[in-house]
C-alpha positions in Angstrom: 118.6 -8.2 -110.3 117.9 -10.8 -107.6 114.3 -11.8 -107.3 112.7 -12.7 -104.0 111.6 -16.3 -104.3 110.0 -18.4 -101.6 110.8 -22.2 -101.7 108.6 -24.8 -100.1 107.4 -28.4 -100.6 105.2 -28.7 -103.7 101.5 -29.4 -103.4 99.7 -32.0 -105.5 97.7 -29.3 -107.3 101.0 -27.7 -108.5 102.1 -30.8 -110.4 100.8 -29.4 -113.7 102.9 -26.3 -113.3 105.9 -28.4 -112.4 105.3 -30.5 -115.5 105.2 -27.4 -117.6 108.6 -26.4 -116.3 110.0 -29.9 -117.1 108.6 -29.8 -120.6 109.9 -26.3 -121.3 113.4 -27.2 -122.7 114.9 -29.0 -125.6 115.1 -32.3 -123.8 111.9 -32.2 -121.8 109.8 -31.5 -124.9 110.5 -35.0 -126.2 110.4 -37.0 -123.0 107.5 -35.6 -120.9 104.0 -36.9 -121.7 100.6 -35.2 -121.8 98.8 -37.6 -119.5 98.8 -36.1 -116.0 97.9 -39.4 -114.2 101.5 -40.9 -114.1 102.9 -37.6 -112.8 100.3 -37.4 -110.0 101.0 -41.1 -109.1 104.7 -40.2 -109.0 104.0 -37.2 -106.7 102.0 -39.5 -104.4 104.8 -42.0 -104.3 107.3 -39.3 -103.5 105.1 -38.1 -100.6 105.2 -41.6 -99.2 109.0 -41.6 -99.2 110.4 -39.6 -96.2 113.7 -38.7 -97.9 112.3 -37.6 -101.3 111.0 -34.0 -101.7 109.6 -32.0 -104.5 110.4 -28.3 -104.0 108.8 -25.3 -105.8 110.0 -21.7 -106.0 107.2 -19.1 -105.9 106.9 -15.5 -106.8 103.5 -13.9 -106.1 102.1 -17.5 -105.4 103.1 -18.6 -108.9 105.4 -21.6 -109.5 108.4 -20.3 -111.3 111.0 -22.9 -110.4 111.3 -26.4 -109.1 113.7 -29.2 -108.1 113.6 -32.6 -106.5 115.9 -33.5 -103.7 116.5 -37.0 -102.3 118.6 -37.7 -99.2 120.6 -40.9 -99.4 122.4 -42.7 -96.6 125.6 -44.6 -97.6 128.7 -46.3 -96.5 131.2 -44.8 -98.8 133.1 -41.5 -98.0 133.1 -42.4 -94.3 129.4 -43.2 -94.3 128.5 -39.8 -95.8 124.9 -38.9 -96.2 124.4 -37.2 -99.6 121.7 -35.2 -101.3 120.8 -35.9 -105.0 119.0 -33.1 -106.9 117.0 -33.6 -110.1 114.7 -31.7 -112.3 116.2 -28.3 -111.7 114.2 -25.8 -113.7 113.5 -22.0 -113.7 110.7 -20.7 -115.9 112.2 -19.0 -119.0 110.7 -15.6 -118.3 112.3 -15.6 -114.9 115.9 -16.5 -116.0 118.6 -14.0 -115.5 117.3 -12.9 -112.1 119.5 -15.2 -110.0 116.6 -17.5 -109.2 118.8 -20.5 -110.1 121.3 -19.4 -107.6 118.6 -19.0 -104.9 117.3 -22.5 -105.8 120.7 -24.1 -105.4 121.2 -22.2 -102.1 117.9 -23.6 -100.9 118.9 -27.2 -101.9 122.3 -26.7 -100.1 120.5 -25.5 -96.9 118.0 -28.4 -97.0 120.9 -30.9 -97.6 122.9 -29.5 -94.6 119.8 -29.6 -92.4 119.4 -33.2 -93.3 123.0 -34.0 -92.3 124.4 -34.3 -95.8 128.0 -33.6 -96.5 127.7 -33.8 -100.3 125.3 -32.4 -102.9 125.3 -34.2 -106.2 123.4 -34.3 -109.5 123.7 -35.4 -113.1 123.2 -33.1 -116.1 122.9 -33.9 -119.7 126.1 -33.3 -121.8 124.2 -31.0 -124.1 123.3 -28.5 -121.4 126.4 -26.3 -121.8 124.8 -23.2 -120.3 123.8 -25.3 -117.2 127.4 -26.5 -117.0 128.7 -23.0 -116.8 126.1 -22.1 -114.2 127.1 -25.1 -112.0 130.8 -24.4 -112.4 130.2 -20.8 -111.3 128.4 -22.0 -108.2 131.4 -24.1 -107.2 130.4 -27.6 -108.4 133.0 -29.8 -109.9 132.4 -32.2 -112.8 134.2 -35.0 -111.0 132.5 -38.1 -112.3 131.3 -39.7 -115.5 127.6 -40.7 -115.3 126.1 -43.8 -116.9 122.5 -44.6 -117.5 120.7 -47.7 -118.9 117.0 -47.8 -119.7 115.2 -50.7 -118.2 
């Protein structure tokens, strides 16, 4: 069953609902804090960056999904503009309704509108269900990602 979800830019008062989505998985439980202040400051900083957008998915005016999309200009790949997505989440009670597919379609449409020719993201190695989801949607695990805490 496909749910009807409306996607739009997140509002500041929706940051607590987004944080709840980020916390609601095995990785987020251990890395997201309780103090709302840094998240609100991050939201404000994102709003000041024209190429950085926090998107929410809504059903009946309730936040049930989210993602962040950042548009990046570059020289490689014939000066390709790319879109980076992060923090892709769907509320657990809404999973299995193709909301994740609608979320990715929304991200793809926003990326195309912004002139991007590539949509990319990283995903934790332990998220095997997410890997199957992204494979099914036509993404290719083409690179190895590295991170270093600073």
